[in-house]
N, CA, C and O atoms as a GROMACS GRO file, in nm:
protein
  612
    1MET      N    1   9.886   4.717  13.122
    1MET     CA    2   9.970   4.759  13.039
    1MET      C    3  10.054   4.885  13.062
    1MET      O    4   9.999   4.992  13.086
    2GLN      N    5  10.196   4.874  13.054
    2GLN     CA    6  10.260   4.999  13.080
    2GLN      C    7  10.278   5.084  12.936
    2GLN      O    8  10.301   5.021  12.833
    3MET      N    9  10.267   5.203  12.934
    3MET     CA   10  10.285   5.276  12.809
    3MET      C   11  10.442   5.301  12.793
    3MET      O   12  10.510   5.330  12.891
    4ARG      N   13  10.493   5.287  12.667
    4ARG     CA   14  10.605   5.308  12.644
    4ARG      C   15  10.654   5.478  12.621
    4ARG      O   16  10.596   5.554  12.544
    5ARG      N   17  10.748   5.507  12.690
    5ARG     CA   18  10.785   5.666  12.657
    5ARG      C   19  10.808   5.683  12.544
    5ARG      O   20  10.844   5.590  12.472
    6PHE      N   21  10.792   5.811  12.498
    6PHE     CA   22  10.848   5.879  12.386
    6PHE      C   23  10.941   6.013  12.405
    6PHE      O   24  10.900   6.109  12.472
    7TRP      N   25  11.056   6.011  12.348
    7TRP     CA   26  11.135   6.123  12.352
    7TRP      C   27  11.181   6.181  12.213
    7TRP      O   28  11.217   6.114  12.116
    8GLU      N   29  11.174   6.301  12.221
    8GLU     CA   30  11.256   6.374  12.111
    8GLU      C   31  11.390   6.371  12.140
    8GLU      O   32  11.437   6.387  12.253
    9ASP      N   33  11.473   6.344  12.001
    9ASP     CA   34  11.619   6.353  12.010
    9ASP      C   35  11.689   6.453  11.981
    9ASP      O   36  11.798   6.429  11.930
   10VAL      N   37  11.652   6.586  12.003
   10VAL     CA   38  11.679   6.722  11.993
   10VAL      C   39  11.693   6.767  12.125
   10VAL      O   40  11.774   6.858  12.143
   11TYR      N   41  11.632   6.724  12.223
   11TYR     CA   42  11.631   6.796  12.366
   11TYR      C   43  11.690   6.704  12.447
   11TYR      O   44  11.687   6.582  12.431
   12PRO      N   45  11.767   6.789  12.567
   12PRO     CA   46  11.851   6.717  12.669
   12PRO      C   47  11.716   6.667  12.748
   12PRO      O   48  11.603   6.711  12.726
   13TYR      N   49  11.757   6.550  12.860
   13TYR     CA   50  11.674   6.521  12.938
   13TYR      C   51  11.738   6.503  13.082
   13TYR      O   52  11.858   6.475  13.090
   14HIS      N   53  11.657   6.518  13.197
   14HIS     CA   54  11.722   6.491  13.313
   14HIS      C   55  11.666   6.366  13.359
   14HIS      O   56  11.545   6.359  13.381
   15LEU      N   57  11.748   6.258  13.378
   15LEU     CA   58  11.695   6.109  13.432
   15LEU      C   59  11.774   6.114  13.574
   15LEU      O   60  11.874   6.177  13.608
   16ILE      N   61  11.687   6.021  13.643
   16ILE     CA   62  11.736   5.989  13.767
   16ILE      C   63  11.668   5.848  13.798
   16ILE      O   64  11.547   5.826  13.796
   17THR      N   65  11.766   5.759  13.825
   17THR     CA   66  11.736   5.623  13.867
   17THR      C   67  11.796   5.590  13.998
   17THR      O   68  11.901   5.644  14.036
   18THR      N   69  11.729   5.499  14.071
   18THR     CA   70  11.760   5.476  14.209
   18THR      C   71  11.778   5.330  14.242
   18THR      O   72  11.717   5.240  14.186
   19ILE      N   73  11.857   5.317  14.328
   19ILE     CA   74  11.887   5.179  14.372
   19ILE      C   75  11.763   5.120  14.463
   19ILE      O   76  11.706   5.188  14.547
   20LYS      N   77  11.732   4.994  14.437
   20LYS     CA   78  11.625   4.940  14.521
   20LYS      C   79  11.634   4.969  14.667
   20LYS      O   80  11.741   4.948  14.724
   21GLY      N   81  11.539   5.012  14.728
   21GLY     CA   82  11.515   5.025  14.871
   21GLY      C   83  11.623   5.129  14.933
   21GLY      O   84  11.669   5.115  15.046
   22GLY      N   85  11.652   5.221  14.858
   22GLY     CA   86  11.757   5.324  14.873
   22GLY      C   87  11.872   5.263  14.928
   22GLY      O   88  11.927   5.337  15.010
   23ALA      N   89  11.925   5.156  14.912
   23ALA     CA   90  12.053   5.100  14.956
   23ALA      C   91  12.191   5.176  14.912
   23ALA      O   92  12.210   5.194  14.792
   24ARG      N   93  12.261   5.208  14.980
   24ARG     CA   94  12.351   5.281  14.949
   24ARG      C   95  12.503   5.237  14.895
   24ARG      O   96  12.616   5.269  14.930
   25ILE      N   97  12.447   5.146  14.791
   25ILE     CA   98  12.582   5.049  14.743
   25ILE      C   99  12.677   5.151  14.679
   25ILE      O  100  12.798   5.142  14.702
   26LEU      N  101  12.622   5.263  14.586
   26LEU     CA  102  12.725   5.338  14.522
   26LEU      C  103  12.812   5.429  14.598
   26LEU      O  104  12.862   5.531  14.552
   27SER      N  105  12.830   5.373  14.748
   27SER     CA  106  12.892   5.465  14.836
   27SER      C  107  13.049   5.402  14.800
   27SER      O  108  13.154   5.465  14.816
   28ASP      N  109  13.040   5.288  14.759
   28ASP     CA  110  13.147   5.196  14.742
   28ASP      C  111  13.232   5.270  14.625
   28ASP      O  112  13.172   5.277  14.518
   29PRO      N  113  13.363   5.326  14.630
   29PRO     CA  114  13.427   5.382  14.532
   29PRO      C  115  13.442   5.314  14.402
   29PRO      O  116  13.430   5.364  14.290
   30GLN      N  117  13.467   5.197  14.431
   30GLN     CA  118  13.471   5.091  14.295
   30GLN      C  119  13.349   5.082  14.210
   30GLN      O  120  13.360   5.082  14.088
   31ARG      N  121  13.233   5.076  14.267
   31ARG     CA  122  13.124   5.074  14.226
   31ARG      C  123  13.070   5.185  14.150
   31ARG      O  124  12.999   5.165  14.052
   32ALA      N  125  13.102   5.317  14.197
   32ALA     CA  126  13.082   5.450  14.174
   32ALA      C  127  13.157   5.451  14.030
   32ALA      O  128  13.104   5.475  13.922
   33LYS      N  129  13.287   5.419  14.053
   33LYS     CA  130  13.382   5.446  13.928
   33LYS      C  131  13.320   5.374  13.823
   33LYS      O  132  13.302   5.429  13.715
   34PHE      N  133  13.282   5.241  13.848
   34PHE     CA  134  13.235   5.160  13.735
   34PHE      C  135  13.107   5.231  13.672
   34PHE      O  136  13.100   5.235  13.549
   35ILE      N  137  13.017   5.281  13.741
   35ILE     CA  138  12.903   5.344  13.681
   35ILE      C  139  12.940   5.471  13.598
   35ILE      O  140  12.881   5.509  13.496
   36GLN      N  141  13.047   5.530  13.658
   36GLN     CA  142  13.103   5.672  13.588
   36GLN      C  143  13.183   5.619  13.446
   36GLN      O  144  13.184   5.693  13.347
   37ASP      N  145  13.232   5.524  13.445
   37ASP     CA  146  13.303   5.474  13.328
   37ASP      C  147  13.196   5.414  13.227
   37ASP      O  148  13.206   5.431  13.106
   38TYR      N  149  13.101   5.349  13.281
   38TYR     CA  150  12.980   5.299  13.208
   38TYR      C  151  12.922   5.422  13.121
   38TYR      O  152  12.888   5.413  13.003
   39LEU      N  153  12.917   5.535  13.196
   39LEU     CA  154  12.838   5.667  13.126
   39LEU      C  155  12.938   5.725  13.037
   39LEU      O  156  12.884   5.776  12.939
   40LEU      N  157  13.058   5.734  13.038
   40LEU     CA  158  13.161   5.792  12.973
   40LEU      C  159  13.173   5.702  12.849
   40LEU      O  160  13.183   5.750  12.736
   41GLU      N  161  13.171   5.570  12.874
   41GLU     CA  162  13.177   5.487  12.735
   41GLU      C  163  13.043   5.493  12.656
   41GLU      O  164  13.052   5.469  12.536
   42ALA      N  165  12.938   5.518  12.700
   42ALA     CA  166  12.811   5.535  12.645
   42ALA      C  167  12.837   5.657  12.550
   42ALA      O  168  12.810   5.659  12.430
   43ARG      N  169  12.900   5.771  12.633
   43ARG     CA  170  12.921   5.889  12.528
   43ARG      C  171  13.005   5.867  12.417
   43ARG      O  172  12.987   5.923  12.309
   44ARG      N  173  13.103   5.780  12.442
   44ARG     CA  174  13.208   5.770  12.338
   44ARG      C  175  13.147   5.680  12.234
   44ARG      O  176  13.198   5.682  12.122
   45ARG      N  177  13.035   5.596  12.258
   45ARG     CA  178  12.991   5.517  12.167
   45ARG      C  179  12.878   5.602  12.077
   45ARG      O  180  12.825   5.560  11.974
   46ASP      N  181  12.858   5.708  12.129
   46ASP     CA  182  12.756   5.805  12.087
   46ASP      C  183  12.603   5.742  12.119
   46ASP      O  184  12.516   5.767  12.036
   47ASP      N  185  12.575   5.678  12.214
   47ASP     CA  186  12.458   5.615  12.253
   47ASP      C  187  12.371   5.748  12.304
   47ASP      O  188  12.252   5.769  12.281
   48ILE      N  189  12.444   5.814  12.365
   48ILE     CA  190  12.379   5.946  12.450
   48ILE      C  191  12.476   6.052  12.405
   48ILE      O  192  12.588   6.022  12.363
   49MET      N  193  12.424   6.200  12.416
   49MET     CA  194  12.526   6.291  12.434
   49MET      C  195  12.515   6.326  12.558
   49MET      O  196  12.420   6.394  12.597
   50LEU      N  197  12.605   6.288  12.630
   50LEU     CA  198  12.599   6.286  12.805
   50LEU      C  199  12.658   6.450  12.835
   50LEU      O  200  12.767   6.492  12.796
   51LEU      N  201  12.572   6.516  12.902
   51LEU     CA  202  12.593   6.669  12.927
   51LEU      C  203  12.635   6.677  13.060
   51LEU      O  204  12.731   6.750  13.082
   52ALA      N  205  12.580   6.612  13.158
   52ALA     CA  206  12.621   6.599  13.312
   52ALA      C  207  12.578   6.497  13.359
   52ALA      O  208  12.485   6.439  13.303
   53TYR      N  209  12.641   6.444  13.485
   53TYR     CA  210  12.610   6.329  13.580
   53TYR      C  211  12.644   6.341  13.693
   53TYR      O  212  12.729   6.427  13.715
   54CYS      N  213  12.604   6.278  13.781
   54CYS     CA  214  12.657   6.280  13.918
   54CYS      C  215  12.589   6.145  13.986
   54CYS      O  216  12.469   6.119  13.984
   55ILE      N  217  12.701   6.058  14.050
   55ILE     CA  218  12.652   5.915  14.090
   55ILE      C  219  12.666   5.957  14.252
   55ILE      O  220  12.765   6.000  14.310
   56MET      N  221  12.539   5.931  14.302
   56MET     CA  222  12.528   5.955  14.460
   56MET      C  223  12.519   5.797  14.537
   56MET      O  224  12.505   5.695  14.469
   57PRO      N  225  12.526   5.795  14.643
   57PRO     CA  226  12.541   5.663  14.694
   57PRO      C  227  12.414   5.566  14.681
   57PRO      O  228  12.426   5.444  14.692
   58ASN      N  229  12.280   5.636  14.655
   58ASN     CA  230  12.169   5.546  14.630
   58ASN      C  231  12.103   5.580  14.502
   58ASN      O  232  12.005   5.511  14.472
   59HIS      N  233  12.145   5.691  14.409
   59HIS     CA  234  12.087   5.704  14.294
   59HIS      C  235  12.193   5.774  14.199
   59HIS      O  236  12.301   5.817  14.241
   60VAL      N  237  12.152   5.782  14.064
   60VAL     CA  238  12.227   5.857  13.973
   60VAL      C  239  12.144   5.945  13.907
   60VAL      O  240  12.035   5.912  13.861
   61HIS      N  241  12.199   6.070  13.900
   61HIS     CA  242  12.157   6.173  13.785
   61HIS      C  243  12.228   6.192  13.661
   61HIS      O  244  12.347   6.225  13.661
   62ILE      N  245  12.159   6.173  13.552
   62ILE     CA  246  12.193   6.208  13.406
   62ILE      C  247  12.131   6.308  13.355
   62ILE      O  248  12.010   6.327  13.366
   63CYS      N  249  12.226   6.393  13.285
   63CYS     CA  250  12.157   6.494  13.194
   63CYS      C  251  12.223   6.466  13.052
   63CYS      O  252  12.340   6.492  13.021
   64ALA      N  253  12.138   6.417  12.983
   64ALA     CA  254  12.178   6.380  12.831
   64ALA      C  255  12.075   6.403  12.740
   64ALA      O  256  11.965   6.445  12.777
   65VAL      N  257  12.113   6.371  12.583
   65VAL     CA  258  12.029   6.384  12.489
   65VAL      C  259  12.034   6.266  12.420
   65VAL      O  260  12.148   6.233  12.387
   66PRO      N  261  11.935   6.183  12.384
   66PRO     CA  262  11.924   6.063  12.309
   66PRO      C  263  12.000   6.077  12.187
   66PRO      O  264  12.010   6.187  12.132
   67ARG      N  265  12.058   5.966  12.140
   67ARG     CA  266  12.133   5.968  12.002
   67ARG      C  267  12.102   5.837  11.935
   67ARG      O  268  12.000   5.828  11.867
   68ALA      N  269  12.180   5.739  11.947
   68ALA     CA  270  12.166   5.613  11.881
   68ALA      C  271  12.032   5.551  11.905
   68ALA      O  272  11.958   5.508  11.817
   69ARG      N  273  12.006   5.550  12.057
   69ARG     CA  274  11.890   5.473  12.106
   69ARG      C  275  11.820   5.578  12.173
   69ARG      O  276  11.865   5.686  12.210
   70ASP      N  277  11.686   5.525  12.187
   70ASP     CA  278  11.581   5.625  12.272
   70ASP      C  279  11.644   5.601  12.447
   70ASP      O  280  11.719   5.509  12.478
   71LEU      N  281  11.608   5.674  12.514
   71LEU     CA  282  11.634   5.689  12.652
   71LEU      C  283  11.574   5.563  12.706
   71LEU      O  284  11.644   5.513  12.794
   72SER      N  285  11.462   5.497  12.680
   72SER     CA  286  11.420   5.407  12.752
   72SER      C  287  11.514   5.268  12.738
   72SER      O  288  11.541   5.191  12.829
   73THR      N  289  11.553   5.258  12.604
   73THR     CA  290  11.649   5.131  12.558
   73THR      C  291  11.786   5.171  12.634
   73THR      O  292  11.830   5.080  12.704
   74PHE      N  293  11.851   5.273  12.635
   74PHE     CA  294  11.952   5.313  12.695
   74PHE      C  295  11.961   5.296  12.858
   74PHE      O  296  12.059   5.250  12.916
   75MET      N  297  11.840   5.344  12.922
   75MET     CA  298  11.831   5.313  13.071
   75MET      C  299  11.802   5.176  13.094
   75MET      O  300  11.840   5.134  13.204
   76ASN      N  301  11.748   5.100  13.023
   76ASN     CA  302  11.735   4.948  13.050
   76ASN      C  303  11.869   4.879  13.026
   76ASN      O  304  11.892   4.777  13.090
   77SER      N  305  11.952   4.923  12.944
   77SER     CA  306  12.070   4.877  12.901
   77SER      C  307  12.183   4.910  13.013
   77SER      O  308  12.264   4.822  13.045
   78PHE      N  309  12.185   5.026  13.066
   78PHE     CA  310  12.248   5.094  13.161
   78PHE      C  311  12.236   5.003  13.280
   78PHE      O  312  12.336   4.949  13.329
   79LYS      N  313  12.112   4.986  13.330
   79LYS     CA  314  12.079   4.918  13.435
   79LYS      C  315  12.082   4.772  13.436
   79LYS      O  316  12.084   4.723  13.549
   80SER      N  317  12.082   4.698  13.346
   80SER     CA  318  12.112   4.557  13.325
   80SER      C  319  12.246   4.545  13.338
   80SER      O  320  12.302   4.481  13.426
   81MET      N  321  12.313   4.620  13.230
   81MET     CA  322  12.466   4.574  13.238
   81MET      C  323  12.542   4.620  13.378
   81MET      O  324  12.631   4.544  13.415
   82THR      N  325  12.520   4.717  13.447
   82THR     CA  326  12.597   4.758  13.558
   82THR      C  327  12.544   4.673  13.668
   82THR      O  328  12.621   4.632  13.755
   83ALA      N  329  12.424   4.646  13.670
   83ALA     CA  330  12.389   4.538  13.763
   83ALA      C  331  12.441   4.390  13.752
   83ALA      O  332  12.470   4.330  13.855
   84ARG      N  333  12.454   4.325  13.622
   84ARG     CA  334  12.506   4.229  13.596
   84ARG      C  335  12.661   4.240  13.644
   84ARG      O  336  12.699   4.166  13.734
   85LYS      N  337  12.753   4.338  13.583
   85LYS     CA  338  12.891   4.377  13.637
   85LYS      C  339  12.930   4.381  13.785
   85LYS      O  340  13.033   4.343  13.841
   86MET      N  341  12.819   4.437  13.831
   86MET     CA  342  12.834   4.454  14.003
   86MET      C  343  12.808   4.315  14.080
   86MET      O  344  12.846   4.290  14.194
   87LYS      N  345  12.743   4.240  14.003
   87LYS     CA  346  12.724   4.091  14.090
   87LYS      C  347  12.640   4.106  14.208
   87LYS      O  348  12.674   4.046  14.310
   88LEU      N  349  12.549   4.168  14.207
   88LEU     CA  350  12.488   4.208  14.333
   88LEU      C  351  12.318   4.161  14.311
   88LEU      O  352  12.236   4.182  14.400
   89GLY      N  353  12.285   4.101  14.190
   89GLY     CA  354  12.160   4.077  14.150
   89GLY      C  355  12.075   4.199  14.132
   89GLY      O  356  12.134   4.305  14.114
   90PRO      N  357  11.937   4.198  14.134
   90PRO     CA  358  11.889   4.317  14.084
   90PRO      C  359  11.875   4.434  14.184
   90PRO      O  360  11.805   4.435  14.285
   91VAL      N  361  11.960   4.540  14.135
   91VAL     CA  362  11.987   4.649  14.225
   91VAL      C  363  11.915   4.797  14.210
   91VAL      O  364  11.913   4.889  14.293
   92TRP      N  365  11.862   4.792  14.091
   92TRP     CA  366  11.797   4.933  14.034
   92TRP      C  367  11.645   4.908  14.062
   92TRP      O  368  11.594   4.796  14.071
   93GLU      N  369  11.582   5.019  14.073
   93GLU     CA  370  11.437   5.039  14.090
   93GLU      C  371  11.408   4.988  13.925
   93GLU      O  372  11.498   4.993  13.842
   94ARG      N  373  11.291   4.947  13.898
   94ARG     CA  374  11.222   4.929  13.752
   94ARG      C  375  11.227   5.045  13.672
   94ARG      O  376  11.298   5.057  13.572
   95ARG      N  377  11.141   5.140  13.722
   95ARG     CA  378  11.141   5.256  13.650
   95ARG      C  379  11.228   5.353  13.691
   95ARG      O  380  11.286   5.353  13.799
   96PHE      N  381  11.240   5.460  13.581
   96PHE     CA  382  11.338   5.576  13.616
   96PHE      C  383  11.259   5.714  13.599
   96PHE      O  384  11.149   5.706  13.546
   97TRP      N  385  11.297   5.817  13.632
   97TRP     CA  386  11.231   5.948  13.634
   97TRP      C  387  11.302   6.032  13.510
   97TRP      O  388  11.423   6.039  13.493
   98ASP      N  389  11.222   6.081  13.443
   98ASP     CA  390  11.282   6.178  13.335
   98ASP      C  391  11.201   6.309  13.306
   98ASP      O  392  11.081   6.318  13.329
   99SER      N  393  11.282   6.416  13.249
   99SER     CA  394  11.208   6.544  13.250
   99SER      C  395  11.282   6.601  13.126
   99SER      O  396  11.404   6.610  13.118
  100ARG      N  397  11.194   6.639  13.032
  100ARG     CA  398  11.276   6.717  12.910
  100ARG      C  399  11.296   6.839  12.942
  100ARG      O  400  11.215   6.898  13.013
  101ILE      N  401  11.410   6.900  12.892
  101ILE     CA  402  11.475   7.026  12.936
  101ILE      C  403  11.452   7.103  12.775
  101ILE      O  404  11.496   7.063  12.667
  102THR      N  405  11.379   7.212  12.801
  102THR     CA  406  11.351   7.289  12.683
  102THR      C  407  11.398   7.429  12.656
  102THR      O  408  11.370   7.486  12.550
  103THR      N  409  11.478   7.489  12.759
  103THR     CA  410  11.548   7.626  12.739
  103THR      C  411  11.687   7.604  12.793
  103THR      O  412  11.713   7.510  12.867
  104MET      N  413  11.771   7.688  12.756
  104MET     CA  414  11.905   7.705  12.811
  104MET      C  415  11.941   7.720  12.965
  104MET      O  416  12.030   7.671  13.033
  105LYS      N  417  11.821   7.821  12.998
  105LYS     CA  418  11.818   7.841  13.137
  105LYS      C  419  11.786   7.709  13.227
  105LYS      O  420  11.855   7.680  13.325
  106GLU      N  421  11.692   7.644  13.191
  106GLU     CA  422  11.644   7.518  13.231
  106GLU      C  423  11.749   7.429  13.245
  106GLU      O  424  11.767   7.370  13.352
  107LEU      N  425  11.833   7.412  13.134
  107LEU     CA  426  11.949   7.315  13.131
  107LEU      C  427  12.054   7.353  13.240
  107LEU      O  428  12.091   7.268  13.321
  108ARG      N  429  12.102   7.483  13.242
  108ARG     CA  430  12.176   7.546  13.352
  108ARG      C  431  12.132   7.502  13.462
  108ARG      O  432  12.210   7.421  13.512
  109GLU      N  433  12.015   7.526  13.539
  109GLU     CA  434  11.956   7.509  13.633
  109GLU      C  435  11.966   7.365  13.702
  109GLU      O  436  11.993   7.330  13.817
  110VAL      N  437  11.925   7.281  13.559
  110VAL     CA  438  11.936   7.120  13.604
  110VAL      C  439  12.078   7.067  13.643
  110VAL      O  440  12.103   7.007  13.747
  111VAL      N  441  12.158   7.096  13.552
  111VAL     CA  442  12.312   7.088  13.549
  111VAL      C  443  12.361   7.143  13.671
  111VAL      O  444  12.443   7.076  13.733
  112GLU      N  445  12.320   7.267  13.722
  112GLU     CA  446  12.351   7.298  13.855
  112GLU      C  447  12.320   7.214  13.978
  112GLU      O  448  12.400   7.187  14.068
  113TYR      N  449  12.196   7.178  13.970
  113TYR     CA  450  12.135   7.090  14.068
  113TYR      C  451  12.195   6.945  14.068
  113TYR      O  452  12.219   6.890  14.175
  114ILE      N  453  12.215   6.892  13.961
  114ILE     CA  454  12.306   6.775  13.984
  114ILE      C  455  12.419   6.776  14.028
  114ILE      O  456  12.458   6.692  14.108
  115HIS      N  457  12.498   6.879  13.980
  115HIS     CA  458  12.654   6.917  14.025
  115HIS      C  459  12.629   6.944  14.192
  115HIS      O  460  12.705   6.899  14.278
  116ASN      N  461  12.534   7.007  14.215
  116ASN     CA  462  12.545   7.037  14.377
  116ASN      C  463  12.480   6.929  14.455
  116ASN      O  464  12.465   6.944  14.576
  117ASN      N  465  12.441   6.828  14.398
  117ASN     CA  466  12.383   6.710  14.484
  117ASN      C  467  12.444   6.656  14.593
  117ASN      O  468  12.386   6.622  14.695
  118PRO      N  469  12.591   6.646  14.567
  118PRO     CA  470  12.676   6.585  14.679
  118PRO      C  471  12.685   6.678  14.782
  118PRO      O  472  12.674   6.640  14.898
  119PHE      N  473  12.710   6.834  14.744
  119PHE     CA  474  12.720   6.921  14.842
  119PHE      C  475  12.576   6.920  14.942
  119PHE      O  476  12.575   6.901  15.064
  120LYS      N  477  12.470   6.944  14.862
  120LYS     CA  478  12.356   6.945  14.936
  120LYS      C  479  12.324   6.825  15.009
  120LYS      O  480  12.237   6.841  15.095
  121ALA      N  481  12.366   6.719  14.997
  121ALA     CA  482  12.366   6.582  15.086
  121ALA      C  483  12.468   6.594  15.198
  121ALA      O  484  12.481   6.498  15.274
  122GLY      N  485  12.549   6.714  15.216
  122GLY     CA  486  12.650   6.696  15.316
  122GLY      C  487  12.773   6.616  15.281
  122GLY      O  488  12.868   6.613  15.360
  123MET      N  489  12.776   6.558  15.180
  123MET     CA  490  12.909   6.491  15.160
  123MET      C  491  13.030   6.550  15.133
  123MET      O  492  13.134   6.485  15.145
  124LEU      N  493  13.032   6.682  15.093
  124LEU     CA  494  13.157   6.744  15.074
  124LEU      C  495  13.125   6.909  15.096
  124LEU      O  496  13.010   6.942  15.123
  125THR      N  497  13.216   6.998  15.086
  125THR     CA  498  13.237   7.118  15.092
  125THR      C  499  13.232   7.210  14.941
  125THR      O  500  13.196   7.327  14.928
  126ASN      N  501  13.268   7.135  14.857
  126ASN     CA  502  13.290   7.176  14.709
  126ASN      C  503  13.232   7.082  14.604
  126ASN      O  504  13.282   6.970  14.584
  127ALA      N  505  13.145   7.120  14.547
  127ALA     CA  506  13.088   7.006  14.441
  127ALA      C  507  13.183   6.966  14.322
  127ALA      O  508  13.177   6.857  14.266
  128GLU      N  509  13.283   7.079  14.287
  128GLU     CA  510  13.372   7.065  14.179
  128GLU      C  511  13.475   6.934  14.208
  128GLU      O  512  13.538   6.869  14.125
  129ARG      N  513  13.472   6.916  14.383
  129ARG     CA  514  13.586   6.817  14.409
  129ARG      C  515  13.507   6.677  14.435
  129ARG      O  516  13.561   6.595  14.510
  130TYR      N  517  13.410   6.654  14.391
  130TYR     CA  518  13.313   6.531  14.407
  130TYR      C  519  13.397   6.448  14.280
  130TYR      O  520  13.406   6.497  14.167
  131PRO      N  521  13.456   6.316  14.317
  131PRO     CA  522  13.503   6.265  14.169
  131PRO      C  523  13.408   6.194  14.101
  131PRO      O  524  13.444   6.149  13.992
  132TYR      N  525  13.290   6.170  14.139
  132TYR     CA  526  13.193   6.095  14.066
  132TYR      C  527  13.086   6.175  14.001
  132TYR      O  528  12.968   6.138  14.009
  133SER      N  529  13.129   6.307  13.925
  133SER     CA  530  13.032   6.387  13.881
  133SER      C  531  13.104   6.449  13.755
  133SER      O  532  13.220   6.417  13.731
  134SER      N  533  13.044   6.525  13.684
  134SER     CA  534  13.062   6.600  13.556
  134SER      C  535  13.115   6.734  13.617
  134SER      O  536  13.164   6.805  13.529
  135ALA      N  537  13.119   6.789  13.737
  135ALA     CA  538  13.111   6.910  13.796
  135ALA      C  539  13.236   6.984  13.737
  135ALA      O  540  13.231   7.099  13.693
  136SER      N  541  13.364   6.899  13.741
  136SER     CA  542  13.479   6.981  13.736
  136SER      C  543  13.502   7.014  13.559
  136SER      O  544  13.577   7.098  13.510
  137SER      N  545  13.429   6.938  13.501
  137SER     CA  546  13.426   6.952  13.335
  137SER      C  547  13.327   7.055  13.265
  137SER      O  548  13.348   7.112  13.158
  138TRP      N  549  13.215   7.066  13.346
  138TRP     CA  550  13.110   7.134  13.304
  138TRP      C  551  13.129   7.280  13.228
  138TRP      O  552  13.061   7.313  13.130
  139GLU      N  553  13.218   7.353  13.279
  139GLU     CA  554  13.252   7.486  13.204
  139GLU      C  555  13.314   7.464  13.060
  139GLU      O  556  13.303   7.538  12.962
  140SER      N  557  13.372   7.360  13.068
  140SER     CA  558  13.432   7.343  12.906
  140SER      C  559  13.333   7.288  12.816
  140SER      O  560  13.355   7.292  12.695
  141LEU      N  561  13.198   7.224  12.872
  141LEU     CA  562  13.112   7.190  12.790
  141LEU      C  563  13.008   7.282  12.736
  141LEU      O  564  12.936   7.264  12.638
  142ASP      N  565  13.013   7.374  12.810
  142ASP     CA  566  12.929   7.495  12.789
  142ASP      C  567  12.913   7.553  12.674
  142ASP      O  568  12.800   7.586  12.639
  143LEU      N  569  13.016   7.574  12.601
  143LEU     CA  570  13.000   7.632  12.452
  143LEU      C  571  12.968   7.518  12.345
  143LEU      O  572  12.907   7.538  12.240
  144HIS      N  573  13.016   7.405  12.384
  144HIS     CA  574  12.977   7.286  12.305
  144HIS      C  575  12.826   7.289  12.277
  144HIS      O  576  12.765   7.290  12.170
  145ILE      N  577  12.774   7.290  12.433
  145ILE     CA  578  12.624   7.273  12.419
  145ILE      C  579  12.546   7.404  12.355
  145ILE      O  580  12.435   7.392  12.303
  146LEU      N  581  12.596   7.494  12.362
  146LEU     CA  582  12.540   7.642  12.303
  146LEU      C  583  12.549   7.601  12.165
  146LEU      O  584  12.444   7.602  12.100
  147LEU      N  585  12.667   7.562  12.104
  147LEU     CA  586  12.654   7.538  11.963
  147LEU      C  587  12.585   7.414  11.879
  147LEU      O  588  12.557   7.406  11.760
  148GLU      N  589  12.570   7.324  11.982
  148GLU     CA  590  12.491   7.211  11.946
  148GLU      C  591  12.318   7.253  11.939
  148GLU      O  592  12.242   7.225  11.846
  149PHE      N  593  12.289   7.319  12.049
  149PHE     CA  594  12.133   7.331  12.066
  149PHE      C  595  12.108   7.487  11.996
  149PHE      O  596  11.992   7.520  11.968
  150GLY      N  597  12.208   7.566  11.974
  150GLY     CA  598  12.151   7.700  11.941
  150GLY      C  599  12.132   7.800  12.056
  150GLY      O  600  12.147   7.762  12.172
  151PRO      N  601  12.099   7.927  12.025
  151PRO     CA  602  12.085   7.996  12.140
  151PRO      C  603  11.916   8.019  12.210
  151PRO      O  604  11.885   8.085  12.309
  152ASP      N  605  11.836   7.945  12.125
  152ASP     CA  606  11.699   7.967  12.188
  152ASP      C  607  11.640   7.833  12.245
  152ASP      O  608  11.523   7.800  12.261
  153VAL      N  609  11.781   7.752  12.275
  153VAL     CA  610  11.736   7.643  12.381
  153VAL      C  611  11.745   7.660  12.515
  153VAL      O  612  11.708   7.571  12.591
   0.00000   0.00000   0.00000
């Protein structure tokens, strides 16, 4: 029997979910844009407080705080809805990776890692120019995050 995960809804989490077999189906701009739109809509619905994201050809990085739903419910919904809309059958690996972020220093490191992922993968020369990432808007979110979590996070 698989144990259910427990998340505290005051901390950000770094989440990674991958495409089955490492297939690069998200290199299709329409699919990547669809995933991006889904994440931004989840933020508007207040399912999650979306802090950062990056959609890579075979996986997705998300940095978020759980809100209306726990992260497991959110990720299950994310994976089932996006797979159904892409009409490709089961595309996501069943499990996802998560790590709780407890300090502002760690949050900055995780966001930097997420935003630099396309650059490190050799996909471009400037992370802020990658269209399927929150890199270009991160600086404007910085103050918001500090106010939300306080100086000791």
